[in-house]
N, C-alpha and C positions, 0 to 999 in steps of 0.2 A: 892554478888549479887545472887538472887534466880533464879533457873533454871525453865524452862517451857518446857513441852513436851506434845504432844497430842498422844493418842493411836488410832489405827485404830478403835477399838471398840467404842471410843467416837466420832470420826469424821465421820465414815461412815453414821450413821443415818442422820447427817446433810446433807452430800453430796447427799444422796438418797431421801431427802425430796421434796415434791411438791413445796415448796417455792423456793428451789434452782433450780429446773427444770424450773419453771416459769421465774426466773431471767435469766437463760442461754438462754431460748427461746427468751426472750424480747431483750436481748443484740444482738443476731443474727439477729432478725427482724430489729432492728435499723440499724445495719450495712448494711444489704441488701437494706433498704430504702435510706440510704445515698449514696450507690453505684449507685443506679438508676435502670432504666429499664433493664430487662434481668438478674438480680441478684436475688436469692431467698434463703431464710433460709430453711434448712432441719434439722429435729430433728430425733434422734435415740438413743437407749441405747448404752452405752459405752461397747463394746463387752468384753474387758479384764475383767471388773468387773462382767459382766454377767456370764462369765465362772466360776467365783469364788462364784456365787450366789448373787452378788450385784445388785443394781439397779441404778447405777450412770447414768447420762444423759449427752448427748452432743449435741451441735447443730453446724452446719457449714453453711457457706454462699458459694454458688456455682454460677458459670456462667451458666445460664440456656438456653442461646441462642448463636448461632455463633457470632452474633454482640458483645455480652458481653464478649465472649472469646477473640475476637480481641482487644476489648477495654481494657480489663484487661492486656493482654500481652503487649500492647503498653504503657499504662498509669499507670499500677500498681494500678488500681482503688480499689481493695479489701484492699490492704495495706493501702491506704490513708483513705478509709472509716472506717477502724478499728482503726485508730489512734485517 
């Protein structure tokens, strides 16, 4: 069986590409939309990669209102929306 490995030098340009950034942002926006009112996607550079000079991107979905915070605590809305 042939082995397969990826080097960081080969993978980092892919992870740092605009196409991957757009995919990550789109996934977070879709989750926020499924979660409903009071949830929003936020985008930011991944700080660990930034310290090493990288440009990897991350997105997260947050509860933006007190009502969404209560809803998520009671119903696990973000977990369900991400599934």
